[in-house]
ZATIGU-882630 format. One record per residue (C-alpha): residue in three letters; residue number from 0; x, y, z. Coordinates in steps of 0.2 Angstrom, whole numbers, plus 5000, padded with zeros to 4 digits. Layout:
N
PADO   aa    i    xx    yy    zz
PADO  Ala  NUM     X     Y     Z
...
This chain:
181
PADO   aa    i    xx    yy    zz
PADO  Leu    0  5000  5000  5000
PADO  Tyr    1  5014  5012  5005
PADO  Pro    2  5033  5009  5003
PADO  Tyr    3  5045  5004  5017
PADO  Leu    4  5055  5020  5019
PADO  Leu    5  5067  5014  5032
PADO  Asp    6  5080  5004  5021
PADO  Gly    7  5096  5011  5026
PADO  Val    8  5089  5025  5037
PADO  Thr    9  5094  5027  5055
PADO  Ala   10  5082  5036  5067
PADO  Ser   11  5094  5049  5073
PADO  Tyr   12  5084  5062  5083
PADO  Pro   13  5068  5062  5093
PADO  Asn   14  5052  5061  5082
PADO  His   15  5062  5056  5067
PADO  Ile   16  5054  5039  5065
PADO  Trp   17  5039  5032  5075
PADO  Gly   18  5032  5015  5074
PADO  Thr   19  5015  5008  5078
PADO  Asp   20  5008  4991  5080
PADO  Leu   21  4994  4981  5089
PADO  Thr   22  4995  4967  5101
PADO  Tyr   23  4984  4955  5111
PADO  Ile   24  4983  4956  5129
PADO  Arg   25  4978  4941  5138
PADO  Leu   26  4966  4942  5153
PADO  Arg   27  4959  4928  5163
PADO  Gly   28  4943  4929  5155
PADO  Gly   29  4947  4935  5137
PADO  Trp   30  4957  4947  5127
PADO  Met   31  4960  4965  5125
PADO  Tyr   32  4970  4974  5111
PADO  Leu   33  4984  4986  5114
PADO  Val   34  4990  4999  5101
PADO  Ala   35  5006  5009  5105
PADO  Ile   36  5016  5022  5096
PADO  Ile   37  5035  5021  5099
PADO  Asp   38  5049  5033  5095
PADO  Trp   39  5062  5023  5087
PADO  Arg   40  5078  5033  5090
PADO  Val   41  5093  5022  5087
PADO  Pro   42  5107  5017  5089
PADO  Ser   43  5103  5020  5107
PADO  Gly   44  5087  5010  5107
PADO  Cys   45  5077  5024  5115
PADO  Arg   46  5060  5016  5112
PADO  Tyr   47  5050  5030  5121
PADO  Ile   48  5031  5026  5121
PADO  Val   49  5023  5042  5113
PADO  Gly   50  5006  5035  5115
PADO  Trp   51  4995  5020  5118
PADO  Glu   52  4978  5014  5122
PADO  Leu   53  4970  4998  5127
PADO  Asp   54  4952  4992  5121
PADO  Gln   55  4941  4978  5121
PADO  Ser   56  4936  4979  5103
PADO  Leu   57  4948  4979  5088
PADO  Glu   58  4938  4993  5079
PADO  Ile   59  4948  5007  5072
PADO  Gly   60  4942  5021  5084
PADO  Phe   61  4955  5017  5098
PADO  Val   62  4969  5017  5085
PADO  Leu   63  4964  5034  5078
PADO  Arg   64  4962  5041  5095
PADO  Thr   65  4980  5036  5100
PADO  Val   66  4987  5043  5084
PADO  Glu   67  4978  5059  5086
PADO  Gln   68  4984  5060  5104
PADO  Ala   69  5002  5057  5099
PADO  Leu   70  5002  5069  5085
PADO  Ala   71  4995  5082  5097
PADO  Lys   72  5012  5081  5106
PADO  Ala   73  5024  5080  5091
PADO  Cys   74  5025  5074  5073
PADO  Pro   75  5038  5062  5066
PADO  Leu   76  5046  5063  5049
PADO  Ile   77  5041  5045  5046
PADO  Phe   78  5027  5035  5054
PADO  Asn   79  5030  5016  5051
PADO  Ser   80  5017  5002  5053
PADO  Asp   81  5014  4985  5046
PADO  Gln   82  5001  4982  5032
PADO  Gly   83  4984  4980  5039
PADO  Ser   84  4986  4982  5057
PADO  His   85  4973  4995  5059
PADO  Thr   86  4957  4986  5055
PADO  Pro   87  4950  4969  5060
PADO  Lys   88  4948  4965  5041
PADO  Gly   89  4967  4966  5039
PADO  Arg   90  4968  4981  5027
PADO  Thr   91  4976  4997  5032
PADO  Ser   92  4963  5011  5036
PADO  Pro   93  4962  5026  5024
PADO  Gln   94  4957  5036  5040
PADO  Tyr   95  4974  5031  5048
PADO  Thr   96  4984  5035  5033
PADO  Glu   97  4975  5052  5030
PADO  Leu   98  4977  5057  5048
PADO  Val   99  4996  5054  5047
PADO  Leu  100  4998  5062  5030
PADO  Ala  101  4988  5077  5036
PADO  Ala  102  5000  5080  5050
PADO  Gly  103  5014  5081  5038
PADO  Ala  104  5022  5064  5042
PADO  Gln  105  5027  5051  5028
PADO  Val  106  5018  5034  5029
PADO  Ser  107  5030  5019  5029
PADO  Met  108  5024  5001  5029
PADO  Asp  109  5033  4985  5033
PADO  Gly  110  5035  4972  5019
PADO  Lys  111  5022  4958  5020
PADO  Gly  112  5029  4944  5032
PADO  Arg  113  5043  4955  5037
PADO  Ala  114  5041  4955  5056
PADO  Leu  115  5059  4961  5059
PADO  Asp  116  5055  4978  5050
PADO  Asn  117  5045  4982  5066
PADO  Ile  118  5058  4975  5078
PADO  Phe  119  5058  4989  5091
PADO  Thr  120  5040  4988  5094
PADO  Glu  121  5041  4969  5095
PADO  Arg  122  5054  4971  5108
PADO  Phe  123  5043  4982  5118
PADO  Trp  124  5029  4970  5117
PADO  Arg  125  5040  4956  5124
PADO  Ser  126  5046  4967  5138
PADO  Leu  127  5028  4972  5143
PADO  Lys  128  5021  4955  5142
PADO  Trp  129  5036  4946  5152
PADO  Glu  130  5038  4960  5165
PADO  Asn  131  5020  4964  5168
PADO  Val  132  5005  4956  5159
PADO  Tyr  133  5010  4937  5162
PADO  Leu  134  5016  4941  5180
PADO  Arg  135  5000  4950  5184
PADO  Asp  136  4987  4939  5176
PADO  Tyr  137  4974  4953  5174
PADO  Glu  138  4957  4948  5179
PADO  Ser  139  4948  4963  5171
PADO  Pro  140  4949  4977  5158
PADO  Lys  141  4950  4990  5172
PADO  Ala  142  4964  4980  5181
PADO  Ala  143  4974  4978  5164
PADO  Arg  144  4972  4997  5160
PADO  Ala  145  4978  5002  5177
PADO  Gly  146  4993  4990  5177
PADO  Ile  147  4998  4993  5159
PADO  Ala  148  4997  5012  5162
PADO  Glu  149  5008  5010  5177
PADO  Tyr  150  5021  4999  5168
PADO  Ile  151  5022  5011  5153
PADO  Glu  152  5025  5026  5165
PADO  Phe  153  5039  5015  5173
PADO  Tyr  154  5046  5010  5157
PADO  Asn  155  5047  5028  5150
PADO  Ser  156  5052  5037  5166
PADO  Thr  157  5059  5026  5179
PADO  Arg  158  5067  5010  5171
PADO  Leu  159  5085  5012  5167
PADO  His  160  5090  5005  5151
PADO  Gln  161  5108  4998  5148
PADO  Ser  162  5108  5004  5130
PADO  Leu  163  5104  5022  5136
PADO  Glu  164  5119  5021  5148
PADO  Tyr  165  5107  5018  5162
PADO  His  166  5096  5033  5159
PADO  Thr  167  5077  5032  5155
PADO  Pro  168  5069  5033  5138
PADO  Ala  169  5060  5049  5144
PADO  Gln  170  5077  5058  5148
PADO  Phe  171  5084  5053  5131
PADO  Tyr  172  5068  5057  5121
PADO  Gln  173  5067  5074  5129
PADO  Gly  174  5085  5078  5126
PADO  Glu  175  5090  5079  5145
PADO  Val  176  5105  5067  5142
PADO  Arg  177  5115  5062  5127
PADO  Leu  178  5126  5046  5125
PADO  Ser  179  5144  5048  5128
PADO  Asn  180  5149  5039  5111
């Protein structure tokens, strides 16, 4: 639908490249769906969570709200996603791409079957699930929302990252620190 714009490109400053994706969050009695927008600044591996939302339905509304909220804070040069992650029917929503383009960002999409194109977001999903979701075994949507909100705040603002020389993604994203190399 849209080309993959990241071949040979390194995200070198905040809001250069954002990535978005959806994942399933297991609850004791069912599933919820989580969308996150992540700043991909590398080589540091910043992975600052710019926006996120959890919903019980896989309808497009919660994705669009998350994109709008993130774009109200800043606008990336490139906004990357996989193909079809924004609707339950597996096709990318024109509402999503129009929103991104109207903000002035370029739309980039992973190649079909290319999970590694979105590796930074996939790594965050792994951290979230292993460090929070599986351990807490959420019973209800309310508990999941509160617990995931707490984890993302911890991840962005408290958790020290070795790749950031033991600073937080928020410190790095906001320009409070720079890497020594």
